[in-house]
DSSP file (Angstrom, degrees, kcal/mol; ACC not computed):
  #  RESIDUE AA STRUCTURE BP1 BP2  ACC     N-H-->O    O-->H-N    N-H-->O    O-->H-N    TCO  KAPPA ALPHA  PHI   PSI    X-CA   Y-CA   Z-CA
    1    1 A M              0   0    0      0, 0.0    35,-1.8     0, 0.0    34,-1.5   0.000 360.0 360.0 360.0 149.3   22.3    2.6  -10.5
    2    2 A T  E     -a   36   0A   0    103,-0.4   105,-2.5    33,-0.2     2,-0.5  -0.934 360.0-164.6-118.7 131.9   19.2    3.1  -12.6
    3    3 A L  E     -ab  37 107A   0     33,-2.5    35,-2.6    -2,-0.5     2,-0.6  -0.947   5.6-159.6-110.1 132.9   17.0    6.1  -13.0
    4    4 A I  E     -ab  38 108A   0    103,-3.1   105,-2.0    -2,-0.5     2,-0.7  -0.965   5.0-157.2-112.4 118.8   13.6    5.8  -14.6
    5    5 A I  E     -ab  39 109A   0     33,-3.3    35,-2.6    -2,-0.6     2,-0.6  -0.863  15.6-144.3 -97.9 114.7   12.2    9.1  -16.0
    6    6 A V  E     - b   0 110A   0    103,-3.4   105,-2.8    -2,-0.7     3,-0.1  -0.704  61.3 -34.2 -89.6 116.1    8.5    8.8  -16.1
    7    7 A D        +     0   0    0     -2,-0.6     2,-2.2    33,-0.4    -1,-0.2   0.802  63.8 172.2  50.2  47.7    6.7   10.5  -19.0
    8    8 A L        +     0   0    0     32,-0.5    59,-2.6    -3,-0.3     2,-0.3  -0.429  28.6 153.6 -82.2  64.1    8.9   13.5  -19.6
    9    9 A Q  B >>  -F   66   0B   0     -2,-2.2     3,-1.9    57,-0.3     4,-1.1  -0.693  58.2-117.9-101.4 148.6    6.9   14.2  -22.7
   10   10 A K  T 34 S+     0   0    0     55,-2.7     3,-0.5    52,-0.4    53,-0.2   0.823 112.6  58.0 -54.3 -36.2    6.4   17.6  -24.3
   11   11 A G  T 34 S+     0   0    0     52,-2.7    -1,-0.3     1,-0.2    53,-0.1   0.694 108.4  45.9 -70.9 -18.8    2.6   17.5  -23.7
   12   12 A F  T <4 S+     0   0    0     -3,-1.9     2,-1.7    51,-0.3    -1,-0.2   0.582  91.0  86.5 -96.3 -13.2    3.1   17.1  -20.0
   13   13 A L     <  +     0   0    0     -4,-1.1    -1,-0.1    -3,-0.5     2,-0.1  -0.549  62.1 151.9 -89.7  73.5    5.7   19.8  -19.6
   14   14 A T    >   -     0   0    0     -2,-1.7     3,-1.0     4,-0.1    -2,-0.1  -0.360  65.1 -94.1 -93.5 176.0    3.3   22.7  -19.2
   15   15 A S  T 3  S+     0   0    0      1,-0.3     4,-0.2     3,-0.2     5,-0.1   0.812 128.3  53.6 -62.6 -27.8    3.9   26.0  -17.4
   16   16 A A  T 3  S+     0   0    0      1,-0.2   124,-0.4   125,-0.2    -1,-0.3   0.722 105.5  54.0 -75.1 -20.3    2.3   24.3  -14.3
   17   17 A A  S <  S-     0   0    0     -3,-1.0    -1,-0.2   124,-0.2    -2,-0.2   0.339 122.7-105.0 -84.3   5.0    4.7   21.4  -14.5
   18   18 A P    >   -     0   0    0      0, 0.0     3,-1.8     0, 0.0     4,-0.2   0.979  24.1-140.1 -31.7 144.5    7.4   23.6  -14.5
   19   19 A E  T >  S+     0   0    0      1,-0.3     3,-0.7    -4,-0.2     4,-0.3   0.759  97.7  66.1 -61.6 -25.7    8.7   23.7  -17.9
   20   20 A H  T 3> S+     0   0    0      1,-0.2     4,-2.2     2,-0.1    -1,-0.3   0.394  70.7  97.3 -81.4   5.5   12.3   23.7  -16.6
   21   21 A L  H <> S+     0   0    0     -3,-1.8     4,-2.5     1,-0.2    -1,-0.2   0.907  81.5  53.0 -58.3 -42.5   12.0   20.2  -15.2
   22   22 A A  H <> S+     0   0    0     -3,-0.7     4,-2.4    -4,-0.2    -1,-0.2   0.891 108.3  50.1 -61.6 -39.6   13.7   18.8  -18.3
   23   23 A E  H  > S+     0   0    0     -4,-0.3     4,-2.1     2,-0.2    -1,-0.2   0.903 109.9  50.2 -66.1 -40.7   16.6   21.1  -17.9
   24   24 A R  H  X S+     0   0    0     -4,-2.2     4,-1.9     1,-0.2    -2,-0.2   0.917 111.9  48.0 -62.3 -42.9   17.0   20.1  -14.2
   25   25 A L  H  X S+     0   0    0     -4,-2.5     4,-2.7     1,-0.2    -2,-0.2   0.891 108.4  54.4 -65.3 -39.1   17.0   16.5  -15.2
   26   26 A A  H  X S+     0   0    0     -4,-2.4     4,-2.1     2,-0.2    -1,-0.2   0.912 107.4  50.6 -61.1 -41.9   19.5   17.1  -17.9
   27   27 A C  H  X S+     0   0    0     -4,-2.1     4,-0.6     1,-0.2    -1,-0.2   0.908 111.1  49.1 -60.8 -42.1   21.9   18.7  -15.3
   28   28 A L  H ><>S+     0   0    0     -4,-1.9     3,-1.1     1,-0.2     5,-0.6   0.921 110.5  50.1 -62.7 -44.5   21.4   15.6  -13.1
   29   29 A L  H ><5S+     0   0    0     -4,-2.7     3,-1.8     1,-0.3    -2,-0.2   0.854 101.6  62.2 -65.3 -35.0   22.1   13.2  -15.9
   30   30 A R  H 3<5S+     0   0    0     -4,-2.1    -1,-0.3     1,-0.3    -2,-0.2   0.703  90.0  70.3 -64.1 -18.8   25.3   15.1  -16.9
   31   31 A K  T <<5S-     0   0    0     -3,-1.1    -1,-0.3    -4,-0.6    -2,-0.2   0.678 100.8-134.7 -72.1 -16.8   26.7   14.3  -13.5
   32   32 A G  T < 5 +     0   0    0     -3,-1.8    -3,-0.1    -4,-0.3    -2,-0.1   0.747  60.4 136.4  72.0  24.2   27.0   10.6  -14.6
   33   33 A I      < +     0   0    0     -5,-0.6     2,-0.4     1,-0.1    -4,-0.1   0.857  58.1  62.2 -69.7 -36.3   25.5    9.2  -11.4
   34   34 A F        -     0   0    0     -5,-0.2   -32,-0.2     1,-0.1     3,-0.1  -0.792  58.8-164.8-102.3 130.0   23.3    6.7  -13.2
   35   35 A H  S    S+     0   0    0    -34,-1.5     2,-0.4    -2,-0.4   -33,-0.2   0.755  85.3  34.7 -80.5 -24.1   24.6    3.9  -15.3
   36   36 A T  E     -a    2   0A   0    -35,-1.8   -33,-2.5     2,-0.0     2,-0.5  -0.998  64.2-174.2-132.5 131.7   21.2    3.3  -16.9
   37   37 A V  E     -a    3   0A   0     -2,-0.4    38,-2.8   -35,-0.2    39,-1.1  -0.950   9.0-176.4-126.5 109.8   18.6    5.9  -17.7
   38   38 A L  E     -ac   4  76A   0    -35,-2.6   -33,-3.3    -2,-0.5     2,-0.4  -0.843   6.4-161.1-104.4 142.5   15.3    4.6  -18.9
   39   39 A A  E     -ac   5  77A   0     37,-2.5    39,-3.3    -2,-0.4     2,-0.3  -0.958   6.9-145.3-121.3 141.9   12.4    6.8  -20.0
   40   40 A T  E     - c   0  78A   0    -35,-2.6   -32,-0.5    -2,-0.4     2,-0.5  -0.781   6.7-157.0-102.6 153.4    8.8    5.9  -20.3
   41   41 A Q  E     - c   0  79A   0     37,-2.0    39,-2.2    -2,-0.3     2,-0.3  -0.956  15.1-135.4-132.7 111.9    6.5    7.3  -22.9
   42   42 A F  E     - c   0  80A   0     -2,-0.5     2,-0.5    37,-0.2    39,-0.2  -0.507  23.9-172.3 -68.1 128.7    2.8    7.4  -22.3
   43   43 A V        -     0   0    0     37,-2.9     2,-0.3    -2,-0.3    15,-0.1  -0.990  19.1-132.6-125.3 123.3    0.9    6.2  -25.4
   44   44 A S        -     0   0    0     -2,-0.5    38,-0.1    15,-0.3    13,-0.1  -0.552  20.7-159.1 -75.7 135.2   -2.8    6.5  -25.6
   45   45 A V    >   -     0   0    0     -2,-0.3     3,-1.5    36,-0.2     6,-0.2  -0.884  31.2 -90.0-113.8 148.7   -4.6    3.3  -26.8
   46   46 A P  T 3  S+     0   0    0      0, 0.0    -1,-0.0     0, 0.0    11,-0.0  -0.253 109.5   7.5 -57.1 140.1   -8.1    3.2  -28.3
   47   47 A Q  T 3  S+     0   0    0      1,-0.2    10,-0.0     2,-0.0    -3,-0.0   0.755  90.2 161.4  59.0  29.1  -10.8    2.7  -25.7
   48   48 A S    <>  -     0   0    0     -3,-1.5     4,-3.1     1,-0.1     3,-0.4  -0.294  57.1-106.2 -68.9 162.9   -8.4    3.0  -22.8
   49   49 A P  H  >>S+     0   0    0      0, 0.0     4,-2.7     0, 0.0     5,-0.7   0.831 122.0  61.8 -58.4 -31.0   -9.7    3.7  -19.3
   50   50 A F  H  >5S+     0   0    0      3,-0.2     6,-2.2     2,-0.2     4,-0.9   0.911 112.8  35.4 -61.2 -41.1   -8.4    7.3  -19.7
   51   51 A H  H  >5S+     0   0    0     -3,-0.4     4,-1.2     4,-0.3    -1,-0.2   0.933 122.4  44.0 -76.8 -48.2  -10.7    7.7  -22.7
   52   52 A R  H  <5S+     0   0    0     -4,-3.1    -2,-0.2     1,-0.2    -1,-0.1   0.893 127.1  26.3 -67.5 -41.5  -13.7    5.7  -21.4
   53   53 A F  H  <5S+     0   0    0     -4,-2.7    -3,-0.2    -5,-0.2    -1,-0.2   0.714 135.6  26.0 -98.4 -22.7  -13.8    7.0  -17.9
   54   54 A M  H  <<S-     0   0    0     -4,-0.9    -3,-0.2    -5,-0.7    -2,-0.2   0.546  92.3-125.0-117.6 -12.6  -12.2   10.4  -18.1
   55   55 A G     <  +     0   0    0     -4,-1.2     2,-0.5    -5,-0.3    -4,-0.3   0.675  64.9 137.4  73.5  16.2  -12.9   11.5  -21.7
   56   56 A W        -     0   0    0     -6,-2.2    -1,-0.3    -7,-0.1    -2,-0.2  -0.853  36.7-170.5-100.3 125.3   -9.2   12.1  -22.2
   57   57 A D        -     0   0    0     -2,-0.5   -13,-0.1     1,-0.3    -1,-0.1   0.210  38.7-123.7-103.4  16.3   -7.8   10.9  -25.5
   58   58 A G        -     0   0    0     -8,-0.1    -1,-0.3   -15,-0.1     2,-0.2  -0.237  43.5 -32.5  88.2-168.9   -4.1   11.4  -24.7
   59   59 A L        -     0   0    0    -17,-0.1     2,-0.3    -3,-0.1   -15,-0.3  -0.615  55.6-157.9 -91.9 152.8   -1.3   13.2  -26.3
   60   60 A H    >   -     0   0    0     -2,-0.2     3,-1.9   -49,-0.0     4,-0.2  -0.948  46.8 -20.4-133.3 152.4   -1.0   13.7  -30.0
   61   61 A G  G >  S-     0   0    0     -2,-0.3     3,-1.6     1,-0.3     4,-0.3  -0.212 129.2  -4.9  56.6-134.5    1.8   14.5  -32.5
   62   62 A T  G >  S+     0   0    0      1,-0.3     3,-1.1     2,-0.2   -52,-0.4   0.635 120.1  79.7 -70.6 -12.9    4.9   16.1  -31.0
   63   63 A E  G <  S+     0   0    0     -3,-1.9   -52,-2.7     1,-0.2   -51,-0.3   0.809  89.9  56.9 -59.5 -28.0    3.2   16.3  -27.6
   64   64 A Q  G <  S+     0   0    0     -3,-1.6    -1,-0.2   -54,-0.2    -2,-0.2   0.668  85.6 107.4 -76.9 -17.6    4.1   12.6  -27.3
   65   65 A D  S <  S-     0   0    0     -3,-1.1   -55,-2.7    -4,-0.3   -54,-0.2  -0.319  75.4-115.5 -69.1 142.4    7.8   13.1  -27.8
   66   66 A I  B     -F    9   0B   0    -57,-0.2   -57,-0.3     1,-0.1    -1,-0.1  -0.482  52.5 -80.9 -67.8 145.0   10.3   12.9  -24.9
   67   67 A S    >>  -     0   0    0    -59,-2.6     4,-1.8     1,-0.2     3,-0.8  -0.233  34.1-137.2 -51.6 130.1   11.9   16.2  -24.2
   68   68 A D  T 34 S+     0   0    0      1,-0.2    -1,-0.2     2,-0.2    -2,-0.1   0.749  98.5  68.1 -61.0 -25.2   14.8   16.8  -26.6
   69   69 A I  T 34 S+     0   0    0      1,-0.2    -1,-0.2     2,-0.1     4,-0.1   0.874 114.1  24.2 -66.4 -37.9   16.9   18.1  -23.7
   70   70 A V  T X4 S+     0   0    0     -3,-0.8     3,-2.2   -62,-0.1     4,-0.3   0.663  97.9  91.4-101.0 -19.0   17.2   14.7  -22.1
   71   71 A L  G >< S+     0   0    0     -4,-1.8     3,-1.6     1,-0.3    -2,-0.1   0.837  83.2  54.7 -51.2 -43.4   16.6   12.3  -25.0
   72   72 A P  G 3  S+     0   0    0      0, 0.0    -1,-0.3     0, 0.0    -2,-0.1   0.719 107.8  51.9 -65.3 -16.8   20.3   12.0  -26.0
   73   73 A M  G <  S+     0   0    0     -3,-2.2     2,-0.4    -4,-0.1    -2,-0.2   0.314  87.6 104.2-100.1   8.1   21.2   10.8  -22.5
   74   74 A I    <   -     0   0    0     -3,-1.6   -36,-0.2    -4,-0.3     3,-0.1  -0.763  58.0-154.3 -97.7 134.5   18.6    8.1  -22.2
   75   75 A T  S    S-     0   0    0    -38,-2.8     2,-0.3    -2,-0.4   -37,-0.2   0.914  77.2 -12.3 -69.4 -45.4   19.5    4.4  -22.6
   76   76 A A  E     -c   38   0A   0    -39,-1.1   -37,-2.5     2,-0.0     2,-0.5  -0.989  57.0-134.0-157.5 150.3   16.1    3.3  -23.8
   77   77 A V  E     -c   39   0A   0     -2,-0.3   -37,-0.2   -39,-0.2   -39,-0.0  -0.949  22.0-164.0-109.6 126.6   12.5    4.6  -24.2
   78   78 A I  E     -c   40   0A   0    -39,-3.3   -37,-2.0    -2,-0.5     2,-0.1  -0.945  13.1-136.3-114.7 120.1    9.8    2.2  -23.0
   79   79 A P  E     +c   41   0A   0      0, 0.0     2,-0.3     0, 0.0   -37,-0.2  -0.405  24.8 179.7 -72.1 151.7    6.2    2.8  -24.1
   80   80 A K  E     -c   42   0A   0    -39,-2.2   -37,-2.9    -2,-0.1     5,-0.1  -0.980  24.6-163.7-146.9 156.1    3.4    2.4  -21.6
   81   81 A S  S    S+     0   0    0     -2,-0.3   -36,-0.2   -39,-0.2     2,-0.2   0.289  71.6  52.0-125.3   8.6   -0.4    2.8  -21.7
   82   82 A G  S    S-     0   0    0      2,-0.4   -39,-0.1     1,-0.1     5,-0.1  -0.651  94.3 -89.6-129.9-172.1   -1.3    3.0  -18.0
   83   83 A F  S    S+     0   0    0     -2,-0.2    37,-0.2    36,-0.1     2,-0.1   0.967 103.1  67.1 -67.3 -53.8   -0.3    4.9  -14.9
   84   84 A S        -     0   0    0     35,-0.2    -2,-0.4     1,-0.1    -3,-0.2  -0.413  63.6-156.3 -74.1 142.6    2.5    2.6  -13.7
   85   85 A C  S    S+     0   0    0     31,-0.4     2,-2.5     1,-0.2     5,-0.3   0.549  71.8  98.7 -89.5  -8.3    5.7    2.3  -15.7
   86   86 A A        +     0   0    0      4,-0.1    -1,-0.2     3,-0.1     2,-0.1  -0.308  54.8 142.0 -80.1  59.0    6.5   -1.1  -14.3
   87   87 A N     >  -     0   0    0     -2,-2.5     4,-2.6    -5,-0.1     5,-0.3  -0.356  69.6 -91.0 -91.1 177.1    5.0   -3.0  -17.3
   88   88 A D  H  > S+     0   0    0      1,-0.2     4,-2.4     2,-0.2     5,-0.2   0.881 124.2  51.8 -57.6 -42.0    6.5   -6.1  -18.8
   89   89 A A  H  > S+     0   0    0      2,-0.2     4,-2.0     1,-0.2    -1,-0.2   0.914 113.1  43.6 -64.6 -43.2    8.7   -4.3  -21.3
   90   90 A L  H  > S+     0   0    0     -5,-0.3     4,-2.6     2,-0.2    -2,-0.2   0.917 113.5  50.4 -69.8 -42.1   10.3   -2.1  -18.6
   91   91 A L  H  X S+     0   0    0     -4,-2.6     4,-2.2     1,-0.2    -2,-0.2   0.890 110.6  50.6 -62.7 -38.7   10.8   -5.0  -16.2
   92   92 A Q  H  X S+     0   0    0     -4,-2.4     4,-2.3    -5,-0.3    -1,-0.2   0.909 110.5  49.1 -64.4 -42.2   12.4   -7.0  -19.0
   93   93 A K  H  X S+     0   0    0     -4,-2.0     4,-2.1     2,-0.2    -2,-0.2   0.903 109.6  52.2 -64.5 -41.3   14.7   -4.1  -19.8
   94   94 A L  H  X S+     0   0    0     -4,-2.6     4,-0.8     1,-0.2     7,-0.2   0.923 110.8  47.3 -60.0 -44.0   15.6   -3.7  -16.1
   95   95 A K  H ><>S+     0   0    0     -4,-2.2     5,-3.4     1,-0.2     3,-0.6   0.897 109.2  55.4 -63.1 -39.7   16.5   -7.4  -15.9
   96   96 A E  H ><5S+     0   0    0     -4,-2.3     3,-0.7     1,-0.2    -1,-0.2   0.901 112.5  40.3 -60.8 -42.5   18.5   -7.1  -19.1
   97   97 A V  H 3<5S+     0   0    0     -4,-2.1    -1,-0.2     1,-0.2    -2,-0.2   0.529 115.1  54.1 -86.9  -4.7   20.7   -4.3  -17.7
   98   98 A H  T X<5S-     0   0    0     -4,-0.8     3,-1.3    -3,-0.6    -1,-0.2  -0.142 122.4 -91.7-121.6  37.7   21.0   -6.0  -14.3
   99   99 A G  T < 5S-     0   0    0     -3,-0.7    -3,-0.2     1,-0.3    -4,-0.1   0.788  84.7 -50.2  65.3  30.5   22.3   -9.4  -15.1
  100  100 A G  T 3 <S+     0   0    0     -5,-3.4     2,-0.3     1,-0.3    -1,-0.3   0.394 119.6  91.2  92.0  -3.3   18.9  -11.1  -15.5
  101  101 A E  S <  S-     0   0    0     -3,-1.3    -1,-0.3    -6,-0.5    -3,-0.2  -0.862  81.6-104.3-121.2 155.6   17.5   -9.9  -12.1
  102  102 A L        -     0   0    0     -2,-0.3    -7,-0.1    -3,-0.1   -11,-0.0  -0.541  47.8-107.4 -69.7 145.6   15.4   -6.9  -11.1
  103  103 A P        -     0   0    0      0, 0.0     3,-0.1     0, 0.0    -1,-0.1  -0.298  16.5-123.7 -70.3 161.4   17.6   -4.4   -9.3
  104  104 A A  S    S+     0   0    0      1,-0.2    26,-2.9    25,-0.1     2,-0.3   0.779  93.4  18.2 -72.8 -26.8   17.2   -3.9   -5.5
  105  105 A K  E     - d   0 130A   0     24,-0.2  -103,-0.4     2,-0.0     2,-0.3  -0.999  60.4-171.2-148.1 144.1   16.5   -0.2   -6.0
  106  106 A V  E     - d   0 131A   0     24,-2.5    26,-2.5    -2,-0.3     2,-0.4  -0.970  19.7-135.0-130.3 151.3   15.4    2.2   -8.7
  107  107 A F  E     -bd   3 132A   0   -105,-2.5  -103,-3.1    -2,-0.3     2,-0.4  -0.874  21.4-156.2-103.5 139.3   15.3    6.0   -8.7
  108  108 A L  E     +bd   4 133A   0     24,-2.7    26,-3.0    -2,-0.4     2,-0.3  -0.931  21.5 153.9-120.8 140.7   12.2    7.7  -10.1
  109  109 A A  E     +b    5   0A   0   -105,-2.0  -103,-3.4    -2,-0.4     2,-0.3  -0.919  29.9  66.7-147.8 169.8   11.7   11.2  -11.6
  110  110 A G  E     -bd   6 138A   0     27,-2.1    29,-1.8    -2,-0.3     2,-0.3  -0.837  67.2  -1.1 123.4-154.8    9.3   12.8  -14.1
  111  111 A T  E    S+ d   0 139A   0   -105,-2.8    29,-0.2    -2,-0.3    -2,-0.1  -0.851  98.6  22.3-125.1 159.2    5.7   13.7  -14.4
  112  112 A D    > > -     0   0    0     27,-0.5     5,-2.1    -2,-0.3     3,-1.4   0.686  56.2-171.1 -89.4 130.5    3.0   13.5  -13.0
  113  113 A T  I 3 >S+     0   0    0     26,-1.5     5,-1.1     1,-0.3    27,-0.1   0.876  87.3  45.0 -52.5 -46.1    4.0   13.1   -9.3
  114  114 A E  I 3 5S+     0   0    0      3,-0.1    -1,-0.3     4,-0.1    26,-0.1   0.556 127.9  22.2 -80.1  -8.3    0.5   12.4   -8.1
  115  115 A A  I <>5S+     0   0    0     -3,-1.4     4,-3.0     3,-0.1     5,-0.2   0.608 130.0  17.5-121.1 -84.8   -0.4    9.9  -10.9
  116  116 A C  I  >5S+     0   0    0      2,-0.2     4,-2.1    -4,-0.2   -31,-0.4   0.873 127.8  46.3 -70.5 -38.7    2.3    8.1  -12.9
  117  117 A V  I  ><S+     0   0    0     -5,-2.1     4,-2.6     2,-0.2    -1,-0.2   0.944 116.3  47.1 -66.5 -45.3    5.2    8.6  -10.5
  118  118 A F  H  ><S+     0   0    0     -5,-1.1     4,-2.4    -6,-0.6    -2,-0.2   0.944 113.9  46.4 -58.5 -51.0    3.0    7.6   -7.6
  119  119 A A  H  X S+     0   0    0     -4,-3.0     4,-2.3     1,-0.2    -1,-0.2   0.882 113.4  49.7 -62.1 -38.7    1.6    4.5   -9.3
  120  120 A S  H  X S+     0   0    0     -4,-2.1     4,-2.7   -37,-0.2     5,-0.2   0.920 110.0  50.0 -66.7 -43.9    5.1    3.5  -10.5
  121  121 A A  H  X S+     0   0    0     -4,-2.6     4,-2.4     1,-0.2    -2,-0.2   0.921 112.7  47.6 -60.0 -44.5    6.6    3.9   -7.0
  122  122 A M  H  X S+     0   0    0     -4,-2.4     4,-2.4     2,-0.2    -1,-0.2   0.917 111.7  50.2 -62.0 -43.9    3.8    1.8   -5.5
  123  123 A H  H  X S+     0   0    0     -4,-2.3     4,-1.5     2,-0.2    -2,-0.2   0.932 112.0  46.1 -63.7 -47.1    4.2   -0.9   -8.2
  124  124 A F  H  X>S+     0   0    0     -4,-2.7     5,-2.6     1,-0.2     4,-0.6   0.920 110.9  54.3 -61.6 -42.5    7.9   -1.2   -7.7
  125  125 A F  H ><5S+     0   0    0     -4,-2.4     3,-1.3     1,-0.2    -2,-0.2   0.924 109.1  47.8 -54.7 -47.1    7.4   -1.3   -3.9
  126  126 A E  H 3<5S+     0   0    0     -4,-2.4    -1,-0.2     1,-0.3    -2,-0.2   0.756 107.7  56.1 -68.8 -24.5    5.0   -4.2   -4.3
  127  127 A L  H 3<5S-     0   0    0     -4,-1.5    -1,-0.3    -3,-0.3    -2,-0.2   0.541 120.6-109.3 -81.0  -6.9    7.4   -6.0   -6.6
  128  128 A G  T <<5S+     0   0    0     -3,-1.3     2,-0.5    -4,-0.6    -3,-0.2   0.633  80.3 127.1  86.1  14.2   10.0   -5.8   -3.8
  129  129 A V      < -     0   0    0     -5,-2.6    -1,-0.3    -6,-0.2   -24,-0.2  -0.925  64.2-123.0-103.4 123.7   12.2   -3.2   -5.6
  130  130 A R  E     -d  105   0A   0    -26,-2.9   -24,-2.5    -2,-0.5     2,-0.5  -0.531  24.9-153.8 -70.7 116.1   12.9   -0.2   -3.5
  131  131 A P  E     -d  106   0A   0      0, 0.0     2,-0.6     0, 0.0   -24,-0.2  -0.787   7.8-166.7 -90.2 131.0   11.7    2.9   -5.3
  132  132 A V  E     -d  107   0A   0    -26,-2.5   -24,-2.7    -2,-0.5     2,-0.5  -0.960  11.0-151.7-116.5 112.8   13.4    6.2   -4.4
  133  133 A V  E     -de 108 163A   0     29,-2.9    31,-2.9    -2,-0.6     2,-1.3  -0.735   7.8-143.4 -88.1 123.2   11.5    9.2   -5.7
  134  134 A L  E >   - e   0 164A   0    -26,-3.0     3,-2.2    -2,-0.5   -24,-0.3  -0.712  17.8-166.9 -86.4  92.4   13.7   12.2   -6.5
  135  135 A A  E >  S+     0   0A   0     29,-1.7     3,-1.3    -2,-1.3    -1,-0.2   0.819  81.5  51.1 -55.2 -40.6   11.2   14.8   -5.3
  136  136 A D  E 3  S+     0   0A   0     28,-0.6    -1,-0.3    30,-0.4    29,-0.1   0.465 107.7  54.8 -80.9   0.6   13.0   17.8   -6.9
  137  137 A Y  E <  S+     0   0A   0     -3,-2.2   -27,-2.1   -29,-0.2     2,-0.3   0.026  99.1  77.0-118.3  23.3   13.1   16.1  -10.2
  138  138 A C  E <   +d  110   0A   0     -3,-1.3     2,-0.3   -29,-0.3   -27,-0.2  -0.864  53.9 169.5-124.2 161.7    9.4   15.4  -10.4
  139  139 A A  E     -d  111   0A   0    -29,-1.8   -26,-1.5    -2,-0.3   -27,-0.5  -0.965  24.2-127.3-160.6 171.1    6.5   17.8  -11.2
  140  140 A S    >   -     0   0    0   -124,-0.4     3,-1.8    -2,-0.3     7,-0.2  -0.993  12.8-142.6-130.7 137.3    2.8   17.8  -12.0
  141  141 A S  T 3  S+     0   0    0     -2,-0.4  -125,-0.2     1,-0.3  -124,-0.2   0.595 105.3  67.4 -69.3  -8.7    1.0   19.3  -14.9
  142  142 A G  T 3  S-     0   0    0      1,-0.3    -1,-0.3  -126,-0.1     4,-0.2   0.452 115.1-107.4 -87.1  -2.3   -1.6   20.1  -12.2
  143  143 A G    <>  -     0   0    0     -3,-1.8     4,-2.1     1,-0.2    -1,-0.3  -0.355  42.9 -54.1 103.3 176.7    0.8   22.6  -10.5
  144  144 A M  H  > S+     0   0    0      1,-0.2     4,-2.8     2,-0.2     5,-0.2   0.853 128.7  55.6 -64.0 -39.3    2.9   22.7   -7.4
  145  145 A A  H  > S+     0   0    0      1,-0.2     4,-2.0     2,-0.2    -1,-0.2   0.899 110.6  45.7 -63.0 -39.3    0.1   22.0   -5.0
  146  146 A V  H  > S+     0   0    0     -4,-0.2     4,-2.4     2,-0.2    -2,-0.2   0.897 111.8  52.3 -70.1 -40.4   -0.8   18.8   -6.8
  147  147 A H  H  X S+     0   0    0     -4,-2.1     4,-2.2     2,-0.2    -2,-0.2   0.945 111.4  46.5 -57.5 -49.7    2.9   17.8   -7.0
  148  148 A E  H  X S+     0   0    0     -4,-2.8     4,-2.4     1,-0.2    -2,-0.2   0.875 110.8  52.5 -63.4 -38.0    3.3   18.3   -3.2
  149  149 A A  H  X S+     0   0    0     -4,-2.0     4,-2.3    -5,-0.2    -1,-0.2   0.901 108.5  51.6 -63.4 -40.1    0.1   16.3   -2.6
  150  150 A G  H  X S+     0   0    0     -4,-2.4     4,-2.4     2,-0.2    -2,-0.2   0.919 109.7  48.6 -61.7 -44.2    1.6   13.5   -4.7
  151  151 A L  H  X S+     0   0    0     -4,-2.2     4,-2.9     2,-0.2     5,-0.2   0.905 109.5  53.2 -62.4 -41.5    4.8   13.6   -2.6
  152  152 A F  H  X S+     0   0    0     -4,-2.4     4,-2.2     1,-0.2    -2,-0.2   0.927 111.0  46.1 -58.1 -46.0    2.7   13.5    0.6
  153  153 A C  H  X S+     0   0    0     -4,-2.3     4,-2.4     2,-0.2    -2,-0.2   0.882 111.9  50.9 -67.1 -38.1    0.8   10.4   -0.6
  154  154 A I  H  X>S+     0   0    0     -4,-2.4     4,-3.0     2,-0.2     5,-0.5   0.943 111.2  48.4 -63.0 -47.0    4.0    8.7   -1.7
  155  155 A E  H  X5S+     0   0    0     -4,-2.9     4,-1.5     1,-0.2     5,-0.2   0.904 114.2  46.9 -59.1 -41.5    5.7    9.3    1.7
  156  156 A R  H  <5S+     0   0    0     -4,-2.2    -1,-0.2    -5,-0.2    -2,-0.2   0.879 117.4  42.7 -67.1 -38.9    2.6    8.0    3.4
  157  157 A A  H  <5S+     0   0    0     -4,-2.4    -2,-0.2    -5,-0.2    -3,-0.2   0.904 133.5  12.5 -79.6 -42.7    2.3    4.9    1.2
  158  158 A I  H  <5S-     0   0    0     -4,-3.0    -3,-0.2    -5,-0.2    -2,-0.2   0.404 116.6 -85.9-120.5   1.9    5.9    3.8    0.9
  159  159 A G    ><< -     0   0    0     -4,-1.5     3,-2.0    -5,-0.5    -3,-0.2   0.264  26.3-104.3 103.2 135.0    7.7    5.8    3.6
  160  160 A A  G >  S+     0   0    0      1,-0.3     3,-1.8    -5,-0.2    -1,-0.1   0.773 115.0  70.2 -61.0 -27.0    9.3    9.2    3.7
  161  161 A M  G 3  S+     0   0    0      1,-0.3    -1,-0.3    -6,-0.2    -2,-0.1   0.622  93.3  58.8 -67.6 -10.1   12.8    7.5    3.6
  162  162 A N  G <  S+     0   0    0     -3,-2.0   -29,-2.9    -7,-0.1     2,-0.5   0.247  91.8  76.6-102.6  11.2   11.9    6.6    0.0
  163  163 A V  E <   -e  133   0A   0     -3,-1.8     2,-0.6   -31,-0.2   -29,-0.2  -0.984  68.5-160.4-120.2 118.3   11.4   10.3   -1.1
  164  164 A M  E     -e  134   0A   0    -31,-2.9   -29,-1.7    -2,-0.5   -28,-0.6  -0.876   3.9-163.0-104.1 120.3   14.7   12.1   -1.6
  165  165 A R        +     0   0    0     -2,-0.6     2,-0.1   -30,-0.2   -31,-0.0  -0.757  55.8  19.1-100.6 150.4   14.5   15.9   -1.5
  166  166 A G  S    S-     0   0    0     -2,-0.3   -30,-0.4     2,-0.1   -29,-0.1  -0.242 112.6 -30.1  83.6-179.5   17.3   18.1   -2.9
  167  167 A A  S    S-     0   0    0      1,-0.1     2,-0.2    -2,-0.1    -2,-0.1  -0.500  75.8-103.8 -71.6 137.2   20.0   17.0   -5.3
  168  168 A P        -     0   0    0      0, 0.0     2,-0.5     0, 0.0    -1,-0.1  -0.424  29.5-168.5 -64.9 131.8   20.9   13.3   -5.0
  169  169 A D              0   0    0     -2,-0.2    -2,-0.0     1,-0.1    -3,-0.0  -0.715 360.0 360.0-117.3  75.2   24.2   12.8   -3.2
  170  170 A I              0   0    0     -2,-0.5    -1,-0.1     0, 0.0     0, 0.0   0.388 360.0 360.0-104.3 360.0   24.5    9.2   -4.0
């Protein structure tokens, strides 16, 4: 089974996100449930839509780094410059670790539930890969209300059966 940790970067792990999300994910990873753990790393590119339309120029310096707590347990870190993590590099890595084919299912965790996790779940769904969002291993830098709103939208868009609450019992 494959877990994709979306943008668990120091700059997104704010007090609103909760900061202990990385520790919760590390506990999950220590259980050895997932044979492959991929992490995405948002990288701001010049003149991106984030900069042009929102005035946001991304993370800088150590803010871009993946949390040190989970980094040693990650198979590979895949950069991305948009909301969805299902870019060519990540899809190629998934095929590489799954015998040349995309897996039937991926598990998603990370930040931000209402943005990058949501977009990634939608993208995998449209690719025909079942996304299972691990709700208690996601968070939002916008706070708990935004996280819950993101989960609501994910459930509405791809089905409540694809959002797993509580610790995975897989």
